[in-house]
PDB file of N, CA, C, O and CB in Angstrom:
ATOM      1  N   MET A   1     -61.294 204.270 122.439  1.00  0.00           N
ATOM      2  CA  MET A   1     -61.300 205.469 121.632  1.00  0.00           C
ATOM      3  C   MET A   1     -59.985 206.302 121.964  1.00  0.00           C
ATOM      4  O   MET A   1     -59.350 206.849 121.063  1.00  0.00           O
ATOM      5  CB  MET A   1     -62.638 206.317 121.916  1.00  0.00           C
ATOM      6  N   ALA A   2     -59.606 206.371 123.308  1.00  0.00           N
ATOM      7  CA  ALA A   2     -58.678 207.247 123.650  1.00  0.00           C
ATOM      8  C   ALA A   2     -57.329 206.731 123.039  1.00  0.00           C
ATOM      9  O   ALA A   2     -56.536 207.540 122.557  1.00  0.00           O
ATOM     10  CB  ALA A   2     -58.670 207.424 125.141  1.00  0.00           C
ATOM     11  N   ALA A   3     -57.024 205.159 123.062  1.00  0.00           N
ATOM     12  CA  ALA A   3     -55.890 204.783 122.494  1.00  0.00           C
ATOM     13  C   ALA A   3     -55.753 205.292 120.990  1.00  0.00           C
ATOM     14  O   ALA A   3     -54.708 205.773 120.551  1.00  0.00           O
ATOM     15  CB  ALA A   3     -55.818 203.347 122.619  1.00  0.00           C
ATOM     16  N   TYR A   4     -56.949 205.129 120.231  1.00  0.00           N
ATOM     17  CA  TYR A   4     -56.945 205.492 118.774  1.00  0.00           C
ATOM     18  C   TYR A   4     -56.623 207.016 118.608  1.00  0.00           C
ATOM     19  O   TYR A   4     -55.874 207.373 117.699  1.00  0.00           O
ATOM     20  CB  TYR A   4     -58.376 205.148 118.101  1.00  0.00           C
ATOM     21  N   ILE A   5     -57.174 207.911 119.465  1.00  0.00           N
ATOM     22  CA  ILE A   5     -56.907 209.474 119.412  1.00  0.00           C
ATOM     23  C   ILE A   5     -55.470 209.704 119.642  1.00  0.00           C
ATOM     24  O   ILE A   5     -54.831 210.426 118.878  1.00  0.00           O
ATOM     25  CB  ILE A   5     -57.750 210.317 120.530  1.00  0.00           C
ATOM     26  N   VAL A   6     -54.892 209.085 120.728  1.00  0.00           N
ATOM     27  CA  VAL A   6     -53.657 209.233 121.316  1.00  0.00           C
ATOM     28  C   VAL A   6     -52.673 208.878 119.969  1.00  0.00           C
ATOM     29  O   VAL A   6     -51.819 209.646 119.527  1.00  0.00           O
ATOM     30  CB  VAL A   6     -53.492 208.202 122.718  1.00  0.00           C
ATOM     31  N   GLY A   7     -52.964 207.663 119.477  1.00  0.00           N
ATOM     32  CA  GLY A   7     -52.077 206.994 118.404  1.00  0.00           C
ATOM     33  C   GLY A   7     -52.107 207.966 117.063  1.00  0.00           C
ATOM     34  O   GLY A   7     -51.121 208.020 116.329  1.00  0.00           O
ATOM     35  N   PHE A   8     -53.092 208.591 116.843  1.00  0.00           N
ATOM     36  CA  PHE A   8     -53.233 209.492 115.701  1.00  0.00           C
ATOM     37  C   PHE A   8     -52.398 210.737 115.894  1.00  0.00           C
ATOM     38  O   PHE A   8     -51.717 211.209 114.984  1.00  0.00           O
ATOM     39  CB  PHE A   8     -54.695 209.871 115.490  1.00  0.00           C
ATOM     40  N   CYS A   9     -52.475 211.284 117.177  1.00  0.00           N
ATOM     41  CA  CYS A   9     -51.801 212.566 117.565  1.00  0.00           C
ATOM     42  C   CYS A   9     -50.212 212.384 117.392  1.00  0.00           C
ATOM     43  O   CYS A   9     -49.471 213.271 116.968  1.00  0.00           O
ATOM     44  CB  CYS A   9     -52.190 212.965 119.139  1.00  0.00           C
ATOM     45  N   VAL A  10     -49.778 211.020 117.810  1.00  0.00           N
ATOM     46  CA  VAL A  10     -48.320 210.657 117.937  1.00  0.00           C
ATOM     47  C   VAL A  10     -47.953 210.359 116.533  1.00  0.00           C
ATOM     48  O   VAL A  10     -46.730 210.331 116.397  1.00  0.00           O
ATOM     49  CB  VAL A  10     -48.011 209.391 118.944  1.00  0.00           C
ATOM     50  N   GLN A  11     -48.631 210.123 115.418  1.00  0.00           N
ATOM     51  CA  GLN A  11     -48.391 209.818 114.243  1.00  0.00           C
ATOM     52  C   GLN A  11     -47.994 211.252 113.421  1.00  0.00           C
ATOM     53  O   GLN A  11     -47.236 211.280 112.451  1.00  0.00           O
ATOM     54  CB  GLN A  11     -49.596 209.027 113.748  1.00  0.00           C
ATOM     55  N   LEU A  12     -48.497 212.134 113.863  1.00  0.00           N
ATOM     56  CA  LEU A  12     -48.688 213.483 113.013  1.00  0.00           C
ATOM     57  C   LEU A  12     -47.202 214.049 112.901  1.00  0.00           C
ATOM     58  O   LEU A  12     -46.994 214.563 111.802  1.00  0.00           O
ATOM     59  CB  LEU A  12     -49.794 214.692 113.821  1.00  0.00           C
ATOM     60  N   PRO A  13     -46.178 214.076 113.731  1.00  0.00           N
ATOM     61  CA  PRO A  13     -44.716 214.413 113.422  1.00  0.00           C
ATOM     62  C   PRO A  13     -43.959 213.735 112.311  1.00  0.00           C
ATOM     63  O   PRO A  13     -43.069 214.271 111.649  1.00  0.00           O
ATOM     64  CB  PRO A  13     -43.954 214.160 114.576  1.00  0.00           C
ATOM     65  N   PHE A  14     -44.435 212.401 112.159  1.00  0.00           N
ATOM     66  CA  PHE A  14     -43.915 211.330 110.944  1.00  0.00           C
ATOM     67  C   PHE A  14     -44.603 211.216 109.943  1.00  0.00           C
ATOM     68  O   PHE A  14     -44.232 210.360 109.140  1.00  0.00           O
ATOM     69  CB  PHE A  14     -43.790 209.993 111.259  1.00  0.00           C
ATOM     70  N   MET A  15     -45.704 211.929 109.652  1.00  0.00           N
ATOM     71  CA  MET A  15     -46.571 211.852 108.554  1.00  0.00           C
ATOM     72  C   MET A  15     -46.008 212.395 107.409  1.00  0.00           C
ATOM     73  O   MET A  15     -45.290 213.366 107.644  1.00  0.00           O
ATOM     74  CB  MET A  15     -47.768 212.454 108.799  1.00  0.00           C
ATOM     75  N   SER A  16     -46.115 212.046 106.137  1.00  0.00           N
ATOM     76  CA  SER A  16     -45.612 212.562 105.010  1.00  0.00           C
ATOM     77  C   SER A  16     -46.798 212.376 103.615  1.00  0.00           C
ATOM     78  O   SER A  16     -46.789 211.414 102.846  1.00  0.00           O
ATOM     79  CB  SER A  16     -44.144 211.767 104.823  1.00  0.00           C
ATOM     80  N   THR A  17     -47.626 213.376 103.556  1.00  0.00           N
ATOM     81  CA  THR A  17     -48.535 213.229 102.467  1.00  0.00           C
ATOM     82  C   THR A  17     -48.479 214.528 101.574  1.00  0.00           C
ATOM     83  O   THR A  17     -47.682 215.423 101.854  1.00  0.00           O
ATOM     84  CB  THR A  17     -49.982 212.951 103.014  1.00  0.00           C
ATOM     85  N   THR A  18     -49.241 214.609 100.614  1.00  0.00           N
ATOM     86  CA  THR A  18     -49.267 215.608  99.785  1.00  0.00           C
ATOM     87  C   THR A  18     -49.767 216.907 100.306  1.00  0.00           C
ATOM     88  O   THR A  18     -49.456 217.969  99.766  1.00  0.00           O
ATOM     89  CB  THR A  18     -49.943 215.224  98.763  1.00  0.00           C
ATOM     90  N   ILE A  19     -50.653 216.825 101.506  1.00  0.00           N
ATOM     91  CA  ILE A  19     -51.179 218.055 102.006  1.00  0.00           C
ATOM     92  C   ILE A  19     -50.313 218.337 103.194  1.00  0.00           C
ATOM     93  O   ILE A  19     -50.038 219.525 103.358  1.00  0.00           O
ATOM     94  CB  ILE A  19     -52.714 217.985 102.355  1.00  0.00           C
ATOM     95  N   TYR A  20     -49.858 217.526 104.004  1.00  0.00           N
ATOM     96  CA  TYR A  20     -49.092 217.766 105.313  1.00  0.00           C
ATOM     97  C   TYR A  20     -47.801 216.936 105.421  1.00  0.00           C
ATOM     98  O   TYR A  20     -47.814 215.732 105.164  1.00  0.00           O
ATOM     99  CB  TYR A  20     -50.002 217.416 106.549  1.00  0.00           C
ATOM    100  N   GLN A  21     -46.732 217.560 105.787  1.00  0.00           N
ATOM    101  CA  GLN A  21     -45.592 216.928 106.106  1.00  0.00           C
ATOM    102  C   GLN A  21     -45.077 217.341 107.620  1.00  0.00           C
ATOM    103  O   GLN A  21     -44.976 218.494 108.037  1.00  0.00           O
ATOM    104  CB  GLN A  21     -44.589 217.256 105.004  1.00  0.00           C
ATOM    105  N   GLY A  22     -44.813 216.282 108.253  1.00  0.00           N
ATOM    106  CA  GLY A  22     -44.632 216.600 109.790  1.00  0.00           C
ATOM    107  C   GLY A  22     -42.979 216.836 109.668  1.00  0.00           C
ATOM    108  O   GLY A  22     -42.179 216.611 108.760  1.00  0.00           O
ATOM    109  N   PHE A  23     -42.838 217.433 111.103  1.00  0.00           N
ATOM    110  CA  PHE A  23     -41.472 218.076 111.123  1.00  0.00           C
ATOM    111  C   PHE A  23     -40.239 217.042 111.243  1.00  0.00           C
ATOM    112  O   PHE A  23     -39.063 217.393 111.143  1.00  0.00           O
ATOM    113  CB  PHE A  23     -41.419 219.081 112.355  1.00  0.00           C
ATOM    114  N   MET A  24     -40.626 215.849 111.448  1.00  0.00           N
ATOM    115  CA  MET A  24     -39.566 214.741 111.391  1.00  0.00           C
ATOM    116  C   MET A  24     -39.118 214.101 110.245  1.00  0.00           C
ATOM    117  O   MET A  24     -38.053 213.513 110.054  1.00  0.00           O
ATOM    118  CB  MET A  24     -39.925 213.765 112.083  1.00  0.00           C
ATOM    119  N   VAL A  25     -40.242 214.323 109.367  1.00  0.00           N
ATOM    120  CA  VAL A  25     -39.937 213.705 107.901  1.00  0.00           C
ATOM    121  C   VAL A  25     -38.899 214.003 107.236  1.00  0.00           C
ATOM    122  O   VAL A  25     -38.396 213.114 106.549  1.00  0.00           O
ATOM    123  CB  VAL A  25     -40.820 213.963 107.001  1.00  0.00           C
ATOM    124  N   PRO A  26     -38.291 215.341 107.259  1.00  0.00           N
ATOM    125  CA  PRO A  26     -36.921 215.569 106.511  1.00  0.00           C
ATOM    126  C   PRO A  26     -35.809 215.135 107.233  1.00  0.00           C
ATOM    127  O   PRO A  26     -34.751 215.087 106.606  1.00  0.00           O
ATOM    128  CB  PRO A  26     -36.650 216.994 106.191  1.00  0.00           C
ATOM    129  N   HIS A  27     -35.806 214.762 108.574  1.00  0.00           N
ATOM    130  CA  HIS A  27     -34.811 213.945 109.324  1.00  0.00           C
ATOM    131  C   HIS A  27     -34.795 212.597 108.936  1.00  0.00           C
ATOM    132  O   HIS A  27     -33.783 211.951 109.210  1.00  0.00           O
ATOM    133  CB  HIS A  27     -35.029 213.978 110.733  1.00  0.00           C
ATOM    134  N   LEU A  28     -35.881 211.955 108.251  1.00  0.00           N
ATOM    135  CA  LEU A  28     -35.983 210.617 108.176  1.00  0.00           C
ATOM    136  C   LEU A  28     -35.658 210.382 106.362  1.00  0.00           C
ATOM    137  O   LEU A  28     -35.574 209.276 105.829  1.00  0.00           O
ATOM    138  CB  LEU A  28     -37.620 210.105 108.848  1.00  0.00           C
ATOM    139  N   GLY A  29     -35.552 211.381 105.829  1.00  0.00           N
ATOM    140  CA  GLY A  29     -35.231 211.218 104.417  1.00  0.00           C
ATOM    141  C   GLY A  29     -36.474 211.270 103.593  1.00  0.00           C
ATOM    142  O   GLY A  29     -36.566 210.734 102.489  1.00  0.00           O
ATOM    143  N   GLY A  30     -37.289 211.847 104.097  1.00  0.00           N
ATOM    144  CA  GLY A  30     -38.787 211.703 103.404  1.00  0.00           C
ATOM    145  C   GLY A  30     -39.585 210.432 103.802  1.00  0.00           C
ATOM    146  O   GLY A  30     -40.729 210.286 103.371  1.00  0.00           O
ATOM    147  N   ALA A  31     -39.047 209.572 104.560  1.00  0.00           N
ATOM    148  CA  ALA A  31     -39.885 208.440 104.850  1.00  0.00           C
ATOM    149  C   ALA A  31     -41.009 208.715 105.615  1.00  0.00           C
ATOM    150  O   ALA A  31     -40.980 209.595 106.475  1.00  0.00           O
ATOM    151  CB  ALA A  31     -39.203 207.463 105.476  1.00  0.00           C
ATOM    152  N   ASP A  32     -42.349 207.813 105.304  1.00  0.00           N
ATOM    153  CA  ASP A  32     -43.478 207.959 106.238  1.00  0.00           C
ATOM    154  C   ASP A  32     -43.763 206.878 107.074  1.00  0.00           C
ATOM    155  O   ASP A  32     -44.469 205.942 106.698  1.00  0.00           O
ATOM    156  CB  ASP A  32     -44.626 208.233 105.580  1.00  0.00           C
ATOM    157  N   ILE A  33     -43.226 206.949 108.260  1.00  0.00           N
ATOM    158  CA  ILE A  33     -43.169 205.890 109.124  1.00  0.00           C
ATOM    159  C   ILE A  33     -44.408 206.195 110.316  1.00  0.00           C
ATOM    160  O   ILE A  33     -44.428 205.729 111.455  1.00  0.00           O
ATOM    161  CB  ILE A  33     -41.577 205.788 109.725  1.00  0.00           C
ATOM    162  N   SER A  34     -45.310 207.014 109.760  1.00  0.00           N
ATOM    163  CA  SER A  34     -46.242 207.209 110.881  1.00  0.00           C
ATOM    164  C   SER A  34     -47.103 206.057 111.326  1.00  0.00           C
ATOM    165  O   SER A  34     -47.401 205.877 112.507  1.00  0.00           O
ATOM    166  CB  SER A  34     -47.108 208.263 110.553  1.00  0.00           C
ATOM    167  N   TRP A  35     -47.515 205.236 110.273  1.00  0.00           N
ATOM    168  CA  TRP A  35     -48.374 204.036 110.695  1.00  0.00           C
ATOM    169  C   TRP A  35     -47.597 203.132 111.739  1.00  0.00           C
ATOM    170  O   TRP A  35     -48.243 202.661 112.675  1.00  0.00           O
ATOM    171  CB  TRP A  35     -48.775 203.128 109.375  1.00  0.00           C
ATOM    172  N   ILE A  36     -46.374 202.893 111.638  1.00  0.00           N
ATOM    173  CA  ILE A  36     -45.417 202.312 112.573  1.00  0.00           C
ATOM    174  C   ILE A  36     -45.544 202.872 114.007  1.00  0.00           C
ATOM    175  O   ILE A  36     -45.848 202.172 114.973  1.00  0.00           O
ATOM    176  CB  ILE A  36     -44.014 202.547 112.061  1.00  0.00           C
ATOM    177  N   ILE A  37     -45.318 204.032 114.053  1.00  0.00           N
ATOM    178  CA  ILE A  37     -45.346 204.754 115.554  1.00  0.00           C
ATOM    179  C   ILE A  37     -46.780 204.400 115.903  1.00  0.00           C
ATOM    180  O   ILE A  37     -46.985 203.662 116.867  1.00  0.00           O
ATOM    181  CB  ILE A  37     -45.044 206.605 115.609  1.00  0.00           C
ATOM    182  N   GLY A  38     -47.851 204.909 115.134  1.00  0.00           N
ATOM    183  CA  GLY A  38     -49.146 204.880 115.482  1.00  0.00           C
ATOM    184  C   GLY A  38     -49.653 203.505 116.003  1.00  0.00           C
ATOM    185  O   GLY A  38     -50.535 203.382 116.853  1.00  0.00           O
ATOM    186  N   LEU A  39     -48.980 202.467 115.381  1.00  0.00           N
ATOM    187  CA  LEU A  39     -49.440 201.123 115.759  1.00  0.00           C
ATOM    188  C   LEU A  39     -48.891 200.669 117.065  1.00  0.00           C
ATOM    189  O   LEU A  39     -49.531 200.007 117.882  1.00  0.00           O
ATOM    190  CB  LEU A  39     -49.077 200.135 114.715  1.00  0.00           C
ATOM    191  N   ILE A  40     -47.633 201.077 117.210  1.00  0.00           N
ATOM    192  CA  ILE A  40     -46.671 200.640 118.489  1.00  0.00           C
ATOM    193  C   ILE A  40     -47.585 201.432 119.645  1.00  0.00           C
ATOM    194  O   ILE A  40     -48.141 200.809 120.549  1.00  0.00           O
ATOM    195  CB  ILE A  40     -44.747 201.293 118.380  1.00  0.00           C
ATOM    196  N   VAL A  41     -47.664 202.805 119.509  1.00  0.00           N
ATOM    197  CA  VAL A  41     -48.176 203.553 120.624  1.00  0.00           C
ATOM    198  C   VAL A  41     -49.834 203.155 120.826  1.00  0.00           C
ATOM    199  O   VAL A  41     -50.268 202.790 121.919  1.00  0.00           O
ATOM    200  CB  VAL A  41     -47.916 205.211 120.307  1.00  0.00           C
ATOM    201  N   SER A  42     -50.319 203.227 120.137  1.00  0.00           N
ATOM    202  CA  SER A  42     -52.032 202.687 120.069  1.00  0.00           C
ATOM    203  C   SER A  42     -52.065 201.431 120.536  1.00  0.00           C
ATOM    204  O   SER A  42     -52.928 201.233 121.391  1.00  0.00           O
ATOM    205  CB  SER A  42     -52.790 202.593 118.534  1.00  0.00           C
ATOM    206  N   ALA A  43     -51.354 200.476 120.220  1.00  0.00           N
ATOM    207  CA  ALA A  43     -51.444 199.001 120.800  1.00  0.00           C
ATOM    208  C   ALA A  43     -50.937 198.910 122.031  1.00  0.00           C
ATOM    209  O   ALA A  43     -51.408 197.992 122.703  1.00  0.00           O
ATOM    210  CB  ALA A  43     -50.742 197.977 120.022  1.00  0.00           C
ATOM    211  N   GLY A  44     -50.024 199.657 122.599  1.00  0.00           N
ATOM    212  CA  GLY A  44     -49.403 199.542 123.859  1.00  0.00           C
ATOM    213  C   GLY A  44     -50.409 200.364 124.759  1.00  0.00           C
ATOM    214  O   GLY A  44     -50.809 199.858 125.807  1.00  0.00           O
ATOM    215  N   LEU A  45     -50.781 201.487 124.412  1.00  0.00           N
ATOM    216  CA  LEU A  45     -51.794 202.116 125.393  1.00  0.00           C
ATOM    217  C   LEU A  45     -53.098 201.425 125.430  1.00  0.00           C
ATOM    218  O   LEU A  45     -53.736 201.487 126.480  1.00  0.00           O
ATOM    219  CB  LEU A  45     -52.072 203.571 125.044  1.00  0.00           C
ATOM    220  N   TYR A  46     -53.549 200.815 124.488  1.00  0.00           N
ATOM    221  CA  TYR A  46     -54.716 199.967 124.710  1.00  0.00           C
ATOM    222  C   TYR A  46     -54.504 198.728 125.429  1.00  0.00           C
ATOM    223  O   TYR A  46     -55.433 198.376 126.156  1.00  0.00           O
ATOM    224  CB  TYR A  46     -55.299 199.640 123.500  1.00  0.00           C
ATOM    225  N   TYR A  47     -53.515 198.021 125.378  1.00  0.00           N
ATOM    226  CA  TYR A  47     -53.183 197.042 126.303  1.00  0.00           C
ATOM    227  C   TYR A  47     -53.007 197.465 127.915  1.00  0.00           C
ATOM    228  O   TYR A  47     -53.281 196.760 128.887  1.00  0.00           O
ATOM    229  CB  TYR A  47     -51.942 196.473 125.774  1.00  0.00           C
ATOM    230  N   TYR A  48     -52.500 198.743 127.908  1.00  0.00           N
ATOM    231  CA  TYR A  48     -52.409 199.210 129.253  1.00  0.00           C
ATOM    232  C   TYR A  48     -53.620 199.485 129.762  1.00  0.00           C
ATOM    233  O   TYR A  48     -53.810 199.208 130.946  1.00  0.00           O
ATOM    234  CB  TYR A  48     -51.626 200.302 129.398  1.00  0.00           C
ATOM    235  N   LEU A  49     -54.521 199.991 129.100  1.00  0.00           N
ATOM    236  CA  LEU A  49     -56.123 200.482 129.692  1.00  0.00           C
ATOM    237  C   LEU A  49     -56.919 199.307 129.859  1.00  0.00           C
ATOM    238  O   LEU A  49     -57.828 199.347 130.689  1.00  0.00           O
ATOM    239  CB  LEU A  49     -57.055 201.514 128.614  1.00  0.00           C
ATOM    240  N   VAL A  50     -56.694 198.149 129.121  1.00  0.00           N
ATOM    241  CA  VAL A  50     -57.703 197.265 129.288  1.00  0.00           C
ATOM    242  C   VAL A  50     -57.214 195.907 130.153  1.00  0.00           C
ATOM    243  O   VAL A  50     -57.930 194.947 130.435  1.00  0.00           O
ATOM    244  CB  VAL A  50     -58.226 196.941 127.864  1.00  0.00           C
ATOM    245  N   ARG A  51     -55.931 196.073 130.464  1.00  0.00           N
ATOM    246  CA  ARG A  51     -55.209 194.920 131.202  1.00  0.00           C
ATOM    247  C   ARG A  51     -55.904 194.356 132.580  1.00  0.00           C
ATOM    248  O   ARG A  51     -55.947 193.174 132.922  1.00  0.00           O
ATOM    249  CB  ARG A  51     -53.739 195.448 131.580  1.00  0.00           C
ATOM    250  N   GLY A  52     -56.546 195.715 133.436  1.00  0.00           N
ATOM    251  CA  GLY A  52     -57.167 195.386 134.351  1.00  0.00           C
ATOM    252  C   GLY A  52     -58.504 194.928 134.246  1.00  0.00           C
ATOM    253  O   GLY A  52     -59.048 194.215 135.089  1.00  0.00           O
ATOM    254  N   THR A  53     -59.029 195.343 133.202  1.00  0.00           N
ATOM    255  CA  THR A  53     -60.579 194.826 132.885  1.00  0.00           C
ATOM    256  C   THR A  53     -60.462 193.344 132.476  1.00  0.00           C
ATOM    257  O   THR A  53     -61.234 192.508 132.948  1.00  0.00           O
ATOM    258  CB  THR A  53     -61.372 195.724 131.552  1.00  0.00           C
ATOM    259  N   VAL A  54     -59.651 193.075 131.739  1.00  0.00           N
ATOM    260  CA  VAL A  54     -59.572 191.516 131.518  1.00  0.00           C
ATOM    261  C   VAL A  54     -59.182 190.662 132.615  1.00  0.00           C
ATOM    262  O   VAL A  54     -59.717 189.554 132.642  1.00  0.00           O
ATOM    263  CB  VAL A  54     -58.632 191.193 130.486  1.00  0.00           C
ATOM    264  N   ARG A  55     -58.466 190.917 133.404  1.00  0.00           N
ATOM    265  CA  ARG A  55     -58.171 190.074 134.598  1.00  0.00           C
ATOM    266  C   ARG A  55     -59.362 190.182 135.659  1.00  0.00           C
ATOM    267  O   ARG A  55     -59.484 189.196 136.385  1.00  0.00           O
ATOM    268  CB  ARG A  55     -56.764 190.549 135.268  1.00  0.00           C
ATOM    269  N   ARG A  56     -60.258 191.236 135.854  1.00  0.00           N
ATOM    270  CA  ARG A  56     -61.240 191.246 136.680  1.00  0.00           C
ATOM    271  C   ARG A  56     -62.396 190.383 136.204  1.00  0.00           C
ATOM    272  O   ARG A  56     -63.039 189.678 136.982  1.00  0.00           O
ATOM    273  CB  ARG A  56     -61.585 192.549 136.906  1.00  0.00           C
ATOM    274  N   THR A  57     -62.667 190.469 134.755  1.00  0.00           N
ATOM    275  CA  THR A  57     -63.620 189.812 134.237  1.00  0.00           C
ATOM    276  C   THR A  57     -63.318 188.242 134.214  1.00  0.00           C
ATOM    277  O   THR A  57     -64.179 187.424 134.538  1.00  0.00           O
ATOM    278  CB  THR A  57     -63.860 190.392 132.967  1.00  0.00           C
ATOM    279  N   ALA A  58     -62.056 187.887 133.816  1.00  0.00           N
ATOM    280  CA  ALA A  58     -61.778 186.483 134.042  1.00  0.00           C
ATOM    281  C   ALA A  58     -61.979 185.702 135.349  1.00  0.00           C
ATOM    282  O   ALA A  58     -62.285 184.525 135.540  1.00  0.00           O
ATOM    283  CB  ALA A  58     -60.545 186.347 133.755  1.00  0.00           C
ATOM    284  N   ALA A  59     -61.712 186.714 136.188  1.00  0.00           N
ATOM    285  CA  ALA A  59     -61.605 186.026 137.607  1.00  0.00           C
ATOM    286  C   ALA A  59     -63.039 186.019 138.438  1.00  0.00           C
ATOM    287  O   ALA A  59     -63.206 185.607 139.586  1.00  0.00           O
ATOM    288  CB  ALA A  59     -60.442 186.877 138.538  1.00  0.00           C
ATOM    289  N   GLN A  60     -63.967 186.552 137.601  1.00  0.00           N
ATOM    290  CA  GLN A  60     -65.266 186.293 138.287  1.00  0.00           C
ATOM    291  C   GLN A  60     -66.011 185.039 138.094  1.00  0.00           C
ATOM    292  O   GLN A  60     -65.930 184.590 136.951  1.00  0.00           O
ATOM    293  CB  GLN A  60     -66.133 187.268 137.944  1.00  0.00           C
ATOM    294  N   PRO A  61     -66.670 184.408 138.876  1.00  0.00           N
ATOM    295  CA  PRO A  61     -67.199 183.330 138.649  1.00  0.00           C
ATOM    296  C   PRO A  61     -68.585 183.353 137.789  1.00  0.00           C
ATOM    297  O   PRO A  61     -69.438 184.222 137.968  1.00  0.00           O
ATOM    298  CB  PRO A  61     -67.293 182.787 139.864  1.00  0.00           C
ATOM    299  N   ALA A  62     -68.707 182.367 136.894  1.00  0.00           N
ATOM    300  CA  ALA A  62     -70.100 182.300 135.819  1.00  0.00           C
ATOM    301  C   ALA A  62     -71.107 181.827 136.766  1.00  0.00           C
ATOM    302  O   ALA A  62     -71.445 180.643 136.741  1.00  0.00           O
ATOM    303  CB  ALA A  62     -70.013 181.117 134.351  1.00  0.00           C
ATOM    304  N   SER A  63     -71.655 182.715 137.663  1.00  0.00           N
ATOM    305  CA  SER A  63     -72.918 181.917 138.447  1.00  0.00           C
ATOM    306  C   SER A  63     -74.101 181.861 137.506  1.00  0.00           C
ATOM    307  O   SER A  63     -74.948 181.005 137.761  1.00  0.00           O
ATOM    308  CB  SER A  63     -73.460 182.726 139.911  1.00  0.00           C
ATOM    309  N   SER A  64     -74.321 182.775 136.279  1.00  0.00           N
ATOM    310  CA  SER A  64     -75.448 182.370 135.596  1.00  0.00           C
ATOM    311  C   SER A  64     -75.408 181.536 134.633  1.00  0.00           C
ATOM    312  O   SER A  64     -76.412 181.360 133.941  1.00  0.00           O
ATOM    313  CB  SER A  64     -76.005 183.240 135.171  1.00  0.00           C
ATOM    314  N   ALA A  65     -74.157 180.811 134.384  1.00  0.00           N
ATOM    315  CA  ALA A  65     -74.126 179.789 133.445  1.00  0.00           C
ATOM    316  C   ALA A  65     -74.435 178.316 134.388  1.00  0.00           C
ATOM    317  O   ALA A  65     -74.260 177.239 133.818  1.00  0.00           O
ATOM    318  CB  ALA A  65     -72.574 179.853 132.612  1.00  0.00           C
ATOM    319  N   VAL A  66     -74.772 178.332 135.444  1.00  0.00           N
ATOM    320  CA  VAL A  66     -75.088 177.057 136.135  1.00  0.00           C
ATOM    321  C   VAL A  66     -76.744 177.023 136.272  1.00  0.00           C
ATOM    322  O   VAL A  66     -77.374 177.933 136.811  1.00  0.00           O
ATOM    323  CB  VAL A  66     -74.284 176.994 137.677  1.00  0.00           C
ATOM    324  N   VAL A  67     -77.184 176.163 135.858  1.00  0.00           N
ATOM    325  CA  VAL A  67     -78.830 176.032 136.155  1.00  0.00           C
ATOM    326  C   VAL A  67     -79.086 174.784 136.815  1.00  0.00           C
ATOM    327  O   VAL A  67     -78.699 173.685 136.417  1.00  0.00           O
ATOM    328  CB  VAL A  67     -79.792 176.043 134.789  1.00  0.00           C
ATOM    329  N   ASN A  68     -79.818 175.036 137.937  1.00  0.00           N
ATOM    330  CA  ASN A  68     -80.394 173.942 138.769  1.00  0.00           C
ATOM    331  C   ASN A  68     -81.530 173.369 138.445  1.00  0.00           C
ATOM    332  O   ASN A  68     -81.987 172.466 139.146  1.00  0.00           O
ATOM    333  CB  ASN A  68     -80.592 174.288 139.948  1.00  0.00           C
TER     334      ASN A  68
END
């Protein structure tokens, strides 16, 4: 959820809609590149936040899978 919220906040300066226009849009010639920025930032942040959990989970033995 944190990666999503940060990704959305990072999009705001690059967003161009009929209701809101970010301060970077005039410098980009009116282009709306907010989705690209949001995708890169939120994906990178999500990877950074979960990289430790995936390693720990994969390294744990599956003791409950073995039935005697």
